N, C-alpha and C positions, 0 to 999 in steps of 0.2 A: 490332326491339327486344323485349326480354323483357317479358312481361305483368307488370303491377305486382304482382300477388299472388305470382308466382314470385320476383320480385326481393325483395319484402318478406320472404318466407319465408327466402330465402337469407341476407339481411342479418341476420335474427333468429338464424339458426343460427350465423352467424359470431360474433355478439355473445354467444352462449351458450357459446362455448368458454372454459373457465375460465382464469384467470390462470396462467401457467406450464405450460399444456398446449397441444397442437397437434392439428390434424386435417388430413386430406387433402382436396383439392378434391372428390373423389367422396364422401367421408364427409359433407362439408357438404351436398352435393346430396341425399344419402340422408336426412340429418336434417331437411332442408327438405321432404321428401316428393317429391323429384324425382330418383329413382334414374336413373343414367346421364347426368346433366346436369352433369358436372364442368366441361365447357368453358363452360357458362353461368355457373358460379361464377367461373371465371377472367375471363370477359368483364366481369362486374359488378365484380369487384375491380379490374380494369385501369383503370376510370374514376377511381378514387381521389378521389371527390368527398365523402367523409365522413371528416373528420379524427379522429373519435372511434371509428372502426371498428377493431377489433384485427386488421387484415388480416395482420399478421406471423405470426399463429398458424396460417395456412393454408399448407400445403406440398404438394409432389407426394406421390403415394401411397408412394413409397419413402423419404420423409423429406427429399428434397433441396429446397433453395430454388430457385424457378422462375426467378429473375432470372439474367442472365448473370453468371458469376463475376467478381468484382471491380468490378461496376457499383455505382453509388450505391445503387440499390434493394437489391442483394445485401448490401452492407455495412450498410445501415440495418436490414434484416430481421434479420441476425445480431445487431446491437447490441440491438435490441428484445427478441429472444428471450433473449439472455444476461442482460439486465436483469431478466427474469422468472425467472431461474434455470434456463432450458432449456439443456442441454448441446448445443452445436453444434460438430461436428468436420468440417472440410473442407466446410462448407456443407451438412451433413446432420445430421438429428436422428433419434434412435431413435423410431420411430412406435409408439404404444400399440397393443396387440393389440385388435382389435374382438371384443367378446364375442358369441358366437352366441346365438340364441334358445334353443337346447337347453341351453346352459350356464347361461343366466339362469334357465331354468325348473327344470332338474334338477340343477344343480351339476356339479362335476367327475365324471368316470366313476370308479367304484369301482376301487381297486387290486386286482390279482389276488393271491390268497393263495398263499403258498408251499406246494408239495405238491399243488396242484390240477392 
């Protein structure tokens, strides 16, 4: 069983995903301070014991819904995402680009000037 502090951090990271946005299992683990623990995130979510948890905002890293296509969970996740304005096409969502630390600190790289 996952230690309580790791579970608490993961659940908090999931709750912090804003309405209308999504994150991958690995991103949730990273935000919880548990890099490389995407499977732990999936295991905790699979319990489904918190009705208020926005579980539907967590997807595979490529934006796909993890449930079997056509299953009740798959349909419910699509329904919830669409209700928040998230575009879902063939069970997939366009994942947001993760900002790098360099980009956050220094901004985008300067554009090359013509003639240089």
